[in-house]
All heavy atoms as a GROMACS GRO file, in nm:
protein
  617
    1LEU      N    1   9.647   9.806   9.629
    1LEU     CA    2   9.728   9.909   9.582
    1LEU      C    3   9.766   9.911   9.447
    1LEU      O    4   9.790   9.801   9.396
    1LEU     CB    5   9.854   9.919   9.665
    1LEU     CG    6   9.836   9.929   9.814
    1LEU    CD1    7   9.966   9.910   9.889
    1LEU    CD2    8   9.785  10.071   9.843
    2LEU      N    9   9.756  10.018   9.365
    2LEU     CA   10   9.812  10.023   9.240
    2LEU      C   11   9.945  10.095   9.212
    2LEU      O   12   9.976  10.189   9.286
    2LEU     CB   13   9.705  10.101   9.154
    2LEU     CG   14   9.560  10.036   9.152
    2LEU    CD1   15   9.466  10.149   9.066
    2LEU    CD2   16   9.561   9.920   9.085
    3VAL      N   17  10.031  10.046   9.129
    3VAL     CA   18  10.157  10.094   9.103
    3VAL      C   19  10.152  10.214   9.003
    3VAL      O   20  10.090  10.208   8.910
    3VAL     CB   21  10.254   9.996   9.049
    3VAL    CG1   22  10.383  10.056   9.017
    3VAL    CG2   23  10.269   9.875   9.144
    4ASN      N   24  10.206  10.328   9.061
    4ASN     CA   25  10.214  10.443   8.969
    4ASN      C   26  10.354  10.438   8.898
    4ASN      O   27  10.456  10.462   8.976
    4ASN     CB   28  10.196  10.571   9.058
    4ASN     CG   29  10.215  10.698   8.977
    4ASN    OD1   30  10.279  10.704   8.865
    4ASN    ND2   31  10.145  10.800   9.024
    5GLU      N   32  10.355  10.396   8.775
    5GLU     CA   33  10.485  10.344   8.717
    5GLU      C   34  10.583  10.460   8.717
    5GLU      O   35  10.698  10.433   8.736
    5GLU     CB   36  10.456  10.297   8.578
    5GLU     CG   37  10.568  10.216   8.523
    5GLU     CD   38  10.636  10.104   8.606
    5GLU    OE1   39  10.546  10.034   8.679
    5GLU    OE2   40  10.737  10.105   8.633
    6PRO      N   41  10.552  10.599   8.680
    6PRO     CA   42  10.649  10.688   8.689
    6PRO      C   43  10.712  10.717   8.820
    6PRO      O   44  10.828  10.736   8.837
    6PRO     CB   45  10.586  10.817   8.630
    6PRO     CG   46  10.455  10.769   8.557
    6PRO     CD   47  10.428  10.639   8.622
    7GLU      N   48  10.639  10.711   8.908
    7GLU     CA   49  10.672  10.729   9.056
    7GLU      C   50  10.762  10.602   9.096
    7GLU      O   51  10.849  10.600   9.155
    7GLU     CB   52  10.568  10.751   9.146
    7GLU     CG   53  10.509  10.885   9.139
    7GLU     CD   54  10.394  10.920   9.236
    7GLU    OE1   55  10.380  10.844   9.340
    7GLU    OE2   56  10.318  11.008   9.210
    8ALA      N   57  10.723  10.468   9.058
    8ALA     CA   58  10.787  10.356   9.091
    8ALA      C   59  10.918  10.352   9.025
    8ALA      O   60  11.024  10.314   9.082
    8ALA     CB   61  10.716  10.240   9.052
    9GLU      N   62  10.933  10.414   8.901
    9GLU     CA   63  11.064  10.412   8.833
    9GLU      C   64  11.160  10.498   8.914
    9GLU      O   65  11.282  10.464   8.930
    9GLU     CB   66  11.044  10.461   8.687
    9GLU     CG   67  11.161  10.462   8.621
    9GLU     CD   68  11.137  10.514   8.473
    9GLU    OE1   69  11.032  10.477   8.412
    9GLU    OE2   70  11.226  10.587   8.415
   10GLN      N   71  11.113  10.609   8.969
   10GLN     CA   72  11.192  10.703   9.047
   10GLN      C   73  11.233  10.640   9.165
   10GLN      O   74  11.352  10.662   9.215
   10GLN     CB   75  11.119  10.837   9.072
   10GLN     CG   76  11.204  10.927   9.144
   10GLN     CD   77  11.148  11.069   9.146
   10GLN    OE1   78  11.014  11.081   9.137
   10GLN    NE2   79  11.223  11.181   9.157
   11VAL      N   80  11.157  10.566   9.238
   11VAL     CA   81  11.174  10.489   9.360
   11VAL      C   82  11.290  10.387   9.338
   11VAL      O   83  11.391  10.375   9.414
   11VAL     CB   84  11.056  10.439   9.432
   11VAL    CG1   85  11.097  10.340   9.534
   11VAL    CG2   86  10.978  10.549   9.482
   12ARG      N   87  11.270  10.318   9.226
   12ARG     CA   88  11.369  10.208   9.194
   12ARG      C   89  11.516  10.271   9.166
   12ARG      O   90  11.614  10.213   9.208
   12ARG     CB   91  11.330  10.134   9.058
   12ARG     CG   92  11.214  10.030   9.085
   12ARG     CD   93  11.196   9.957   8.963
   12ARG     NE   94  11.051   9.913   8.967
   12ARG     CZ   95  10.957   9.966   8.881
   12ARG    NH1   96  10.983  10.068   8.805
   12ARG    NH2   97  10.830   9.922   8.893
   13PHE      N   98  11.511  10.393   9.098
   13PHE     CA   99  11.626  10.462   9.061
   13PHE      C  100  11.698  10.499   9.203
   13PHE      O  101  11.827  10.497   9.224
   13PHE     CB  102  11.605  10.589   8.990
   13PHE     CG  103  11.725  10.659   8.956
   13PHE    CD1  104  11.807  10.618   8.860
   13PHE    CD2  105  11.757  10.775   9.028
   13PHE    CE1  106  11.929  10.688   8.820
   13PHE    CE2  107  11.868  10.846   8.992
   13PHE     CZ  108  11.950  10.811   8.896
   14ILE      N  109  11.614  10.542   9.315
   14ILE     CA  110  11.673  10.598   9.435
   14ILE      C  111  11.742  10.466   9.499
   14ILE      O  112  11.858  10.482   9.553
   14ILE     CB  113  11.566  10.659   9.517
   14ILE    CG1  114  11.538  10.794   9.448
   14ILE    CG2  115  11.612  10.679   9.657
   14ILE    CD1  116  11.430  10.876   9.501
   15TYR      N  117  11.667  10.354   9.507
   15TYR     CA  118  11.726  10.232   9.559
   15TYR      C  119  11.859  10.189   9.493
   15TYR      O  120  11.950  10.157   9.550
   15TYR     CB  121  11.626  10.119   9.549
   15TYR     CG  122  11.527  10.098   9.675
   15TYR    CD1  123  11.401  10.175   9.671
   15TYR    CD2  124  11.564  10.030   9.785
   15TYR    CE1  125  11.319  10.151   9.771
   15TYR    CE2  126  11.477  10.021   9.876
   15TYR     CZ  127  11.352  10.084   9.887
   15TYR     OH  128  11.268  10.076   9.987
   16GLN      N  129  11.857  10.199   9.360
   16GLN     CA  130  11.973  10.164   9.292
   16GLN      C  131  12.088  10.254   9.324
   16GLN      O  132  12.208  10.206   9.342
   16GLN     CB  133  11.944  10.165   9.138
   16GLN     CG  134  12.064  10.147   9.047
   16GLN     CD  135  12.033  10.177   8.898
   16GLN    OE1  136  11.924  10.207   8.855
   16GLN    NE2  137  12.136  10.172   8.810
   17LYS      N  138  12.070  10.383   9.332
   17LYS     CA  139  12.168  10.479   9.362
   17LYS      C  140  12.221  10.459   9.509
   17LYS      O  141  12.337  10.468   9.537
   17LYS     CB  142  12.132  10.623   9.356
   17LYS     CG  143  12.134  10.676   9.212
   17LYS     CD  144  12.278  10.679   9.175
   17LYS     CE  145  12.287  10.688   9.027
   17LYS     NZ  146  12.417  10.662   8.981
   18TYR      N  147  12.133  10.423   9.602
   18TYR     CA  148  12.180  10.390   9.739
   18TYR      C  149  12.267  10.270   9.739
   18TYR      O  150  12.372  10.266   9.813
   18TYR     CB  151  12.054  10.374   9.819
   18TYR     CG  152  12.107  10.335   9.975
   18TYR    CD1  153  12.152  10.447  10.050
   18TYR    CD2  154  12.092  10.233  10.030
   18TYR    CE1  155  12.202  10.418  10.186
   18TYR    CE2  156  12.133  10.195  10.166
   18TYR     CZ  157  12.192  10.300  10.228
   18TYR     OH  158  12.224  10.280  10.360
   19LEU      N  159  12.239  10.161   9.666
   19LEU     CA  160  12.314  10.045   9.663
   19LEU      C  161  12.452  10.073   9.603
   19LEU      O  162  12.557  10.023   9.638
   19LEU     CB  163  12.245   9.934   9.581
   19LEU     CG  164  12.127   9.872   9.640
   19LEU    CD1  165  12.057   9.784   9.542
   19LEU    CD2  166  12.167   9.800   9.781
   20GLU      N  167  12.454  10.173   9.509
   20GLU     CA  168  12.581  10.206   9.440
   20GLU      C  169  12.662  10.306   9.524
   20GLU      O  170  12.784  10.276   9.537
   20GLU     CB  171  12.536  10.276   9.306
   20GLU     CG  172  12.657  10.327   9.233
   20GLU     CD  173  12.614  10.399   9.098
   20GLU    OE1  174  12.513  10.361   9.040
   20GLU    OE2  175  12.665  10.511   9.076
   21LEU      N  176  12.606  10.400   9.578
   21LEU     CA  177  12.668  10.502   9.654
   21LEU      C  178  12.697  10.465   9.816
   21LEU      O  179  12.770  10.528   9.870
   21LEU     CB  180  12.611  10.639   9.644
   21LEU     CG  181  12.592  10.688   9.499
   21LEU    CD1  182  12.524  10.810   9.495
   21LEU    CD2  183  12.727  10.715   9.429
   22LYS      N  184  12.597  10.392   9.865
   22LYS     CA  185  12.597  10.337  10.009
   22LYS      C  186  12.611  10.453  10.109
   22LYS      O  187  12.655  10.454  10.214
   22LYS     CB  188  12.731  10.248  10.033
   22LYS     CG  189  12.726  10.140   9.944
   22LYS     CD  190  12.847  10.054   9.967
   22LYS     CE  191  12.849   9.915   9.895
   22LYS     NZ  192  12.787   9.898   9.769
   23SER      N  193  12.530  10.568  10.074
   23SER     CA  194  12.528  10.673  10.163
   23SER      C  195  12.407  10.757  10.137
   23SER      O  196  12.385  10.793  10.017
   23SER     CB  197  12.649  10.762  10.144
   23SER     OG  198  12.634  10.896  10.203
   24LEU      N  199  12.324  10.797  10.242
   24LEU     CA  200  12.208  10.881  10.216
   24LEU      C  201  12.244  11.020  10.168
   24LEU      O  202  12.180  11.067  10.073
   24LEU     CB  203  12.133  10.888  10.358
   24LEU     CG  204  12.063  10.760  10.406
   24LEU    CD1  205  11.999  10.788  10.542
   24LEU    CD2  206  11.953  10.722  10.301
   25HIS      N  207  12.356  11.069  10.222
   25HIS     CA  208  12.397  11.200  10.187
   25HIS      C  209  12.441  11.194  10.036
   25HIS      O  210  12.404  11.296   9.970
   25HIS     CB  211  12.512  11.243  10.275
   25HIS     CG  212  12.481  11.288  10.422
   25HIS    ND1  213  12.418  11.408  10.443
   25HIS    CD2  214  12.487  11.222  10.527
   25HIS    CE1  215  12.401  11.416  10.568
   25HIS    NE2  216  12.425  11.296  10.624
   26ALA      N  217  12.518  11.100  10.000
   26ALA     CA  218  12.554  11.085   9.864
   26ALA      C  219  12.441  11.084   9.756
   26ALA      O  220  12.438  11.143   9.657
   26ALA     CB  221  12.642  10.982   9.838
   27VAL      N  222  12.336  11.003   9.793
   27VAL     CA  223  12.229  10.991   9.708
   27VAL      C  224  12.141  11.118   9.712
   27VAL      O  225  12.111  11.160   9.604
   27VAL     CB  226  12.126  10.876   9.780
   27VAL    CG1  227  11.989  10.881   9.700
   27VAL    CG2  228  12.205  10.748   9.765
   28LYS      N  229  12.126  11.192   9.833
   28LYS     CA  230  12.054  11.310   9.825
   28LYS      C  231  12.136  11.421   9.727
   28LYS      O  232  12.071  11.484   9.650
   28LYS     CB  233  12.049  11.370   9.965
   28LYS     CG  234  12.001  11.518   9.969
   28LYS     CD  235  12.018  11.572  10.110
   28LYS     CE  236  12.160  11.596  10.132
   28LYS     NZ  237  12.214  11.727  10.118
   29ASP      N  238  12.264  11.418   9.745
   29ASP     CA  239  12.335  11.513   9.669
   29ASP      C  240  12.334  11.467   9.515
   29ASP      O  241  12.323  11.567   9.433
   29ASP     CB  242  12.491  11.519   9.703
   29ASP     CG  243  12.508  11.569   9.850
   29ASP    OD1  244  12.410  11.648   9.892
   29ASP    OD2  245  12.611  11.549   9.904
   30TYR      N  246  12.351  11.351   9.486
   30TYR     CA  247  12.345  11.299   9.352
   30TYR      C  248  12.201  11.354   9.280
   30TYR      O  249  12.188  11.393   9.170
   30TYR     CB  250  12.358  11.156   9.330
   30TYR     CG  251  12.343  11.110   9.197
   30TYR    CD1  252  12.464  11.101   9.110
   30TYR    CD2  253  12.223  11.077   9.141
   30TYR    CE1  254  12.453  11.058   8.988
   30TYR    CE2  255  12.218  11.027   9.001
   30TYR     CZ  256  12.330  11.029   8.923
   30TYR     OH  257  12.328  10.984   8.790
   31LEU      N  258  12.092  11.312   9.365
   31LEU     CA  259  11.962  11.348   9.305
   31LEU      C  260  11.938  11.503   9.272
   31LEU      O  261  11.893  11.538   9.181
   31LEU     CB  262  11.856  11.302   9.395
   31LEU     CG  263  11.835  11.158   9.420
   31LEU    CD1  264  11.746  11.120   9.537
   31LEU    CD2  265  11.799  11.083   9.292
   32ASN      N  266  11.990  11.573   9.361
   32ASN     CA  267  11.969  11.732   9.368
   32ASN      C  268  12.068  11.786   9.252
   32ASN      O  269  12.032  11.874   9.179
   32ASN     CB  270  11.993  11.793   9.500
   32ASN     CG  271  11.896  11.769   9.596
   32ASN    OD1  272  11.770  11.759   9.561
   32ASN    ND2  273  11.916  11.769   9.716
   33THR      N  274  12.176  11.737   9.234
   33THR     CA  275  12.276  11.791   9.139
   33THR      C  276  12.243  11.744   8.993
   33THR      O  277  12.280  11.808   8.904
   33THR     CB  278  12.420  11.758   9.176
   33THR    OG1  279  12.441  11.620   9.182
   33THR    CG2  280  12.474  11.826   9.296
   34HIS      N  281  12.175  11.625   8.979
   34HIS     CA  282  12.135  11.583   8.848
   34HIS      C  283  11.982  11.603   8.814
   34HIS      O  284  11.933  11.543   8.717
   34HIS     CB  285  12.159  11.429   8.850
   34HIS     CG  286  12.305  11.408   8.833
   34HIS    ND1  287  12.381  11.388   8.946
   34HIS    CD2  288  12.391  11.385   8.728
   34HIS    CE1  289  12.507  11.377   8.916
   34HIS    NE2  290  12.522  11.367   8.787
   35GLY      N  291  11.926  11.708   8.880
   35GLY     CA  292  11.794  11.754   8.833
   35GLY      C  293  11.670  11.660   8.879
   35GLY      O  294  11.562  11.695   8.829
   36HIS      N  295  11.685  11.571   8.963
   36HIS     CA  296  11.573  11.486   9.013
   36HIS      C  297  11.496  11.569   9.107
   36HIS      O  298  11.556  11.635   9.203
   36HIS     CB  299  11.620  11.356   9.069
   36HIS     CG  300  11.687  11.262   8.972
   36HIS    ND1  301  11.616  11.183   8.895
   36HIS    CD2  302  11.822  11.263   8.944
   36HIS    CE1  303  11.700  11.118   8.820
   36HIS    NE2  304  11.835  11.166   8.839
   37GLN      N  305  11.363  11.568   9.101
   37GLN     CA  306  11.281  11.639   9.190
   37GLN      C  307  11.184  11.558   9.272
   37GLN      O  308  11.132  11.460   9.197
   37GLN     CB  309  11.202  11.751   9.132
   37GLN     CG  310  11.305  11.853   9.068
   37GLN     CD  311  11.222  11.976   9.014
   37GLN    OE1  312  11.102  11.955   8.960
   37GLN    NE2  313  11.282  12.089   9.011
   38PRO      N  314  11.163  11.574   9.400
   38PRO     CA  315  11.060  11.508   9.468
   38PRO      C  316  10.921  11.532   9.411
   38PRO      O  317  10.900  11.626   9.342
   38PRO     CB  318  11.069  11.551   9.616
   38PRO     CG  319  11.168  11.663   9.620
   38PRO     CD  320  11.229  11.678   9.485
   39LYS      N  321  10.821  11.447   9.455
   39LYS     CA  322  10.688  11.465   9.406
   39LYS      C  323  10.634  11.599   9.450
   39LYS      O  324  10.640  11.634   9.564
   39LYS     CB  325  10.604  11.352   9.460
   39LYS     CG  326  10.456  11.359   9.419
   39LYS     CD  327  10.386  11.236   9.461
   39LYS     CE  328  10.240  11.238   9.430
   39LYS     NZ  329  10.154  11.132   9.463
   40ARG      N  330  10.560  11.679   9.362
   40ARG     CA  331  10.497  11.800   9.396
   40ARG      C  332  10.332  11.772   9.362
   40ARG      O  333  10.308  11.676   9.290
   40ARG     CB  334  10.552  11.912   9.326
   40ARG     CG  335  10.704  11.939   9.357
   40ARG     CD  336  10.761  12.047   9.282
   40ARG     NE  337  10.712  12.183   9.300
   40ARG     CZ  338  10.708  12.268   9.390
   40ARG    NH1  339  10.786  12.239   9.498
   40ARG    NH2  340  10.651  12.386   9.391
   41TRP      N  341  10.259  11.858   9.425
   41TRP     CA  342  10.123  11.841   9.398
   41TRP      C  343  10.056  11.976   9.382
   41TRP      O  344  10.115  12.088   9.407
   41TRP     CB  345  10.046  11.767   9.505
   41TRP     CG  346  10.071  11.837   9.645
   41TRP    CD1  347   9.986  11.918   9.709
   41TRP    CD2  348  10.186  11.815   9.729
   41TRP    NE1  349  10.033  11.962   9.827
   41TRP    CE2  350  10.162  11.904   9.846
   41TRP    CE3  351  10.295  11.746   9.731
   41TRP    CZ2  352  10.249  11.904   9.954
   41TRP    CZ3  353  10.388  11.744   9.829
   41TRP    CH2  354  10.355  11.828   9.944
   42ILE      N  355   9.929  11.978   9.328
   42ILE     CA  356   9.850  12.096   9.308
   42ILE      C  357   9.758  12.115   9.429
   42ILE      O  358   9.673  12.025   9.464
   42ILE     CB  359   9.770  12.098   9.172
   42ILE    CG1  360   9.869  12.076   9.063
   42ILE    CG2  361   9.690  12.226   9.162
   42ILE    CD1  362   9.970  12.181   9.036
   43THR      N  363   9.760  12.228   9.501
   43THR     CA  364   9.659  12.248   9.623
   43THR      C  365   9.530  12.269   9.562
   43THR      O  366   9.500  12.312   9.433
   43THR     CB  367   9.712  12.371   9.687
   43THR    OG1  368   9.690  12.488   9.607
   43THR    CG2  369   9.854  12.357   9.742
   44PRO      N  370   9.418  12.272   9.648
   44PRO     CA  371   9.288  12.312   9.601
   44PRO      C  372   9.271  12.444   9.545
   44PRO      O  373   9.186  12.473   9.462
   44PRO     CB  374   9.204  12.290   9.728
   44PRO     CG  375   9.275  12.189   9.815
   44PRO     CD  376   9.422  12.219   9.782
   45ALA      N  377   9.367  12.532   9.578
   45ALA     CA  378   9.365  12.662   9.543
   45ALA      C  379   9.432  12.682   9.399
   45ALA      O  380   9.430  12.785   9.342
   45ALA     CB  381   9.443  12.758   9.627
   46GLY      N  382   9.493  12.576   9.351
   46GLY     CA  383   9.552  12.567   9.225
   46GLY      C  384   9.690  12.599   9.214
   46GLY      O  385   9.748  12.615   9.105
   47THR      N  386   9.761  12.613   9.333
   47THR     CA  387   9.912  12.651   9.328
   47THR      C  388   9.974  12.524   9.354
   47THR      O  389   9.943  12.414   9.408
   47THR     CB  390   9.946  12.744   9.439
   47THR    OG1  391   9.909  12.692   9.560
   47THR    CG2  392   9.869  12.877   9.412
   48GLU      N  393  10.100  12.523   9.292
   48GLU     CA  394  10.192  12.403   9.302
   48GLU      C  395  10.262  12.404   9.441
   48GLU      O  396  10.301  12.507   9.499
   48GLU     CB  397  10.298  12.403   9.199
   48GLU     CG  398  10.382  12.275   9.188
   48GLU     CD  399  10.464  12.269   9.069
   48GLU    OE1  400  10.509  12.365   9.022
   48GLU    OE2  401  10.483  12.158   9.022
   49SER      N  402  10.263  12.291   9.506
   49SER     CA  403  10.316  12.278   9.648
   49SER      C  404  10.413  12.166   9.660
   49SER      O  405  10.397  12.077   9.571
   49SER     CB  406  10.208  12.278   9.742
   49SER     OG  407  10.261  12.279   9.890
   50GLY      N  408  10.494  12.164   9.757
   50GLY     CA  409  10.588  12.050   9.771
   50GLY      C  410  10.728  12.097   9.774
   50GLY      O  411  10.761  12.208   9.724
   51PRO      N  412  10.822  12.010   9.803
   51PRO     CA  413  10.965  12.038   9.815
   51PRO      C  414  11.015  12.053   9.660
   51PRO      O  415  10.964  11.987   9.572
   51PRO     CB  416  11.034  11.932   9.886
   51PRO     CG  417  10.942  11.813   9.874
   51PRO     CD  418  10.795  11.870   9.858
   52LYS      N  419  11.121  12.142   9.658
   52LYS     CA  420  11.184  12.155   9.516
   52LYS      C  421  11.304  12.064   9.502
   52LYS      O  422  11.355  12.036   9.405
   52LYS     CB  423  11.219  12.298   9.492
   52LYS     CG  424  11.084  12.388   9.471
   52LYS     CD  425  11.124  12.521   9.438
   52LYS     CE  426  10.976  12.593   9.427
   52LYS     NZ  427  11.002  12.737   9.413
   53ARG      N  428  11.362  12.026   9.629
   53ARG     CA  429  11.487  11.959   9.630
   53ARG      C  430  11.464  11.838   9.731
   53ARG      O  431  11.386  11.848   9.828
   53ARG     CB  432  11.610  12.034   9.665
   53ARG     CG  433  11.643  12.156   9.574
   53ARG     CD  434  11.735  12.243   9.626
   53ARG     NE  435  11.873  12.176   9.662
   53ARG     CZ  436  11.975  12.151   9.573
   53ARG    NH1  437  11.959  12.198   9.447
   53ARG    NH2  438  12.087  12.091   9.611
   54TYR      N  439  11.547  11.739   9.709
   54TYR     CA  440  11.543  11.633   9.806
   54TYR      C  441  11.616  11.676   9.938
   54TYR      O  442  11.720  11.728   9.930
   54TYR     CB  443  11.606  11.502   9.754
   54TYR     CG  444  11.515  11.421   9.669
   54TYR    CD1  445  11.516  11.434   9.534
   54TYR    CD2  446  11.429  11.329   9.721
   54TYR    CE1  447  11.439  11.359   9.447
   54TYR    CE2  448  11.345  11.258   9.637
   54TYR     CZ  449  11.343  11.264   9.501
   54TYR     OH  450  11.264  11.202   9.427
   55CYS      N  451  11.562  11.635  10.050
   55CYS     CA  452  11.631  11.638  10.174
   55CYS      C  453  11.673  11.503  10.234
   55CYS      O  454  11.624  11.403  10.182
   55CYS     CB  455  11.565  11.719  10.274
   55CYS     SG  456  11.409  11.631  10.329
   56LEU      N  457  11.759  11.504  10.326
   56LEU     CA  458  11.809  11.377  10.376
   56LEU      C  459  11.678  11.294  10.438
   56LEU      O  460  11.674  11.169  10.407
   56LEU     CB  461  11.907  11.399  10.485
   56LEU     CG  462  11.987  11.279  10.535
   56LEU    CD1  463  12.067  11.223  10.422
   56LEU    CD2  464  12.076  11.318  10.651
   57GLN      N  465  11.592  11.356  10.497
   57GLN     CA  466  11.478  11.280  10.551
   57GLN      C  467  11.392  11.224  10.445
   57GLN      O  468  11.340  11.116  10.464
   57GLN     CB  469  11.397  11.385  10.641
   57GLN     CG  470  11.285  11.306  10.720
   57GLN     CD  471  11.322  11.192  10.800
   57GLN    OE1  472  11.421  11.204  10.872
   57GLN    NE2  473  11.249  11.081  10.793
   58SER      N  474  11.374  11.297  10.338
   58SER     CA  475  11.282  11.240  10.223
   58SER      C  476  11.354  11.116  10.152
   58SER      O  477  11.281  11.028  10.139
   58SER     CB  478  11.256  11.341  10.117
   58SER     OG  479  11.373  11.401  10.071
   59VAL      N  480  11.486  11.113  10.146
   59VAL     CA  481  11.553  10.995  10.091
   59VAL      C  482  11.543  10.884  10.188
   59VAL      O  483  11.509  10.769  10.156
   59VAL     CB  484  11.691  11.025  10.059
   59VAL    CG1  485  11.774  10.901  10.018
   59VAL    CG2  486  11.706  11.128   9.947
   60ARG      N  487  11.560  10.911  10.317
   60ARG     CA  488  11.552  10.808  10.422
   60ARG      C  489  11.400  10.754  10.424
   60ARG      O  490  11.393  10.622  10.441
   60ARG     CB  491  11.591  10.871  10.564
   60ARG     CG  492  11.578  10.759  10.677
   60ARG     CD  493  11.611  10.829  10.803
   60ARG     NE  494  11.756  10.857  10.813
   60ARG     CZ  495  11.797  10.974  10.848
   60ARG    NH1  496  11.713  11.079  10.869
   60ARG    NH2  497  11.925  10.992  10.850
   61THR      N  498  11.312  10.834  10.415
   61THR     CA  499  11.175  10.787  10.416
   61THR      C  500  11.147  10.690  10.303
   61THR      O  501  11.075  10.597  10.310
   61THR     CB  502  11.080  10.908  10.415
   61THR    OG1  503  11.100  10.987  10.537
   61THR    CG2  504  10.930  10.864  10.421
   62ILE      N  505  11.187  10.720  10.192
   62ILE     CA  506  11.175  10.645  10.072
   62ILE      C  507  11.239  10.505  10.082
   62ILE      O  508  11.176  10.412  10.058
   62ILE     CB  509  11.212  10.718   9.938
   62ILE    CG1  510  11.130  10.839   9.902
   62ILE    CG2  511  11.218  10.612   9.823
   62ILE    CD1  512  11.178  10.921   9.784
   63LEU      N  513  11.357  10.497  10.125
   63LEU     CA  514  11.432  10.384  10.143
   63LEU      C  515  11.393  10.297  10.262
   63LEU      O  516  11.418  10.169  10.260
   63LEU     CB  517  11.580  10.419  10.167
   63LEU     CG  518  11.650  10.470  10.035
   63LEU    CD1  519  11.789  10.510  10.069
   63LEU    CD2  520  11.647  10.379   9.924
   64SER      N  521  11.316  10.359  10.364
   64SER     CA  522  11.273  10.262  10.462
   64SER      C  523  11.122  10.242  10.465
   64SER      O  524  11.073  10.181  10.554
   64SER     CB  525  11.314  10.343  10.598
   64SER     OG  526  11.241  10.463  10.620
   65ASN      N  527  11.044  10.281  10.365
   65ASN     CA  528  10.908  10.267  10.349
   65ASN      C  529  10.890  10.106  10.303
   65ASN      O  530  10.928  10.061  10.200
   65ASN     CB  531  10.852  10.342  10.234
   65ASN     CG  532  10.693  10.341  10.237
   65ASN    OD1  533  10.636  10.240  10.283
   65ASN    ND2  534  10.648  10.446  10.180
   66PRO      N  535  10.828  10.025  10.389
   66PRO     CA  536  10.803   9.888  10.375
   66PRO      C  537  10.706   9.854  10.243
   66PRO      O  538  10.727   9.757  10.173
   66PRO     CB  539  10.755   9.832  10.497
   66PRO     CG  540  10.684   9.947  10.566
   66PRO     CD  541  10.771  10.073  10.526
   67ILE      N  542  10.631   9.945  10.210
   67ILE     CA  543  10.544   9.930  10.082
   67ILE      C  544  10.626   9.903   9.964
   67ILE      O  545  10.577   9.839   9.876
   67ILE     CB  546  10.433  10.034  10.081
   67ILE    CG1  547  10.317  10.001  10.010
   67ILE    CG2  548  10.492  10.161  10.014
   67ILE    CD1  549  10.217   9.920  10.083
   68TYR      N  550  10.734   9.959   9.953
   68TYR     CA  551  10.826   9.946   9.834
   68TYR      C  552  10.880   9.817   9.808
   68TYR      O  553  10.931   9.785   9.704
   68TYR     CB  554  10.926  10.064   9.823
   68TYR     CG  555  10.866  10.205   9.813
   68TYR    CD1  556  10.925  10.307   9.878
   68TYR    CD2  557  10.753  10.238   9.737
   68TYR    CE1  558  10.870  10.445   9.869
   68TYR    CE2  559  10.707  10.361   9.726
   68TYR     CZ  560  10.753  10.450   9.794
   68TYR     OH  561  10.703  10.590   9.783
   69VAL      N  562  10.886   9.744   9.917
   69VAL     CA  563  10.939   9.596   9.901
   69VAL      C  564  10.809   9.500   9.926
   69VAL      O  565  10.842   9.384   9.937
   69VAL     CB  566  11.047   9.574   9.999
   69VAL    CG1  567  11.173   9.655   9.968
   69VAL    CG2  568  11.006   9.595  10.148
   70GLY      N  569  10.687   9.553   9.905
   70GLY     CA  570  10.586   9.457   9.908
   70GLY      C  571  10.538   9.424  10.038
   70GLY      O  572  10.453   9.333  10.050
   71LYS      N  573  10.561   9.499  10.150
   71LYS     CA  574  10.496   9.470  10.282
   71LYS      C  575  10.413   9.587  10.312
   71LYS      O  576  10.434   9.701  10.270
   71LYS     CB  577  10.612   9.458  10.376
   71LYS     CG  578  10.715   9.339  10.349
   71LYS     CD  579  10.815   9.330  10.451
   71LYS     CE  580  10.904   9.200  10.421
   71LYS     NZ  581  10.997   9.180  10.519
   72ILE      N  582  10.331   9.557  10.403
   72ILE     CA  583  10.233   9.658  10.465
   72ILE      C  584  10.262   9.669  10.598
   72ILE      O  585  10.259   9.586  10.676
   72ILE     CB  586  10.081   9.620  10.430
   72ILE    CG1  587  10.060   9.615  10.278
   72ILE    CG2  588   9.980   9.711  10.494
   72ILE    CD1  589   9.918   9.579  10.247
   73LYS      N  590  10.283   9.805  10.640
   73LYS     CA  591  10.311   9.831  10.790
   73LYS      C  592  10.176   9.819  10.862
   73LYS      O  593  10.064   9.869  10.823
   73LYS     CB  594  10.360   9.968  10.791
   73LYS     CG  595  10.404  10.025  10.929
   73LYS     CD  596  10.462  10.144  10.918
   73LYS     CE  597  10.527  10.192  11.050
   73LYS     NZ  598  10.587  10.326  11.043
   74HIS      N  599  10.181   9.736  10.969
   74HIS     CA  600  10.058   9.721  11.060
   74HIS      C  601  10.090   9.754  11.205
   74HIS      O  602  10.193   9.707  11.261
   74HIS     CB  603  10.016   9.571  11.048
   74HIS     CG  604   9.898   9.546  11.125
   74HIS    ND1  605   9.771   9.597  11.097
   74HIS    CD2  606   9.873   9.460  11.231
   74HIS    CE1  607   9.692   9.556  11.185
   74HIS    NE2  608   9.754   9.473  11.274
   75LYS      N  609  10.016   9.850  11.265
   75LYS     CA  610  10.038   9.892  11.403
   75LYS      C  611  10.160   9.955  11.416
   75LYS      O  612  10.235   9.930  11.500
   75LYS     CB  613  10.013   9.771  11.497
   75LYS     CG  614   9.870   9.723  11.496
   75LYS     CD  615   9.847   9.620  11.594
   75LYS     CE  616   9.702   9.578  11.590
   75LYS     NZ  617   9.672   9.479  11.698
   0.00000   0.00000   0.00000
């Protein structure tokens, strides 16, 4: 696996905010009110796709993803 540094920086920031705020809701609200946006992508048709704001589930998924702490999920 290769680290995508701009995305890794954003993930580190989300972890830091969670440790500071101690609430998924507070982190989601902070990210959305301070202009942070989740990853978006370009479809094969050439249009931009993906969420424009963080939702609670996306923050939870980031914080519970074992790959971000150096572990690989197996089975």
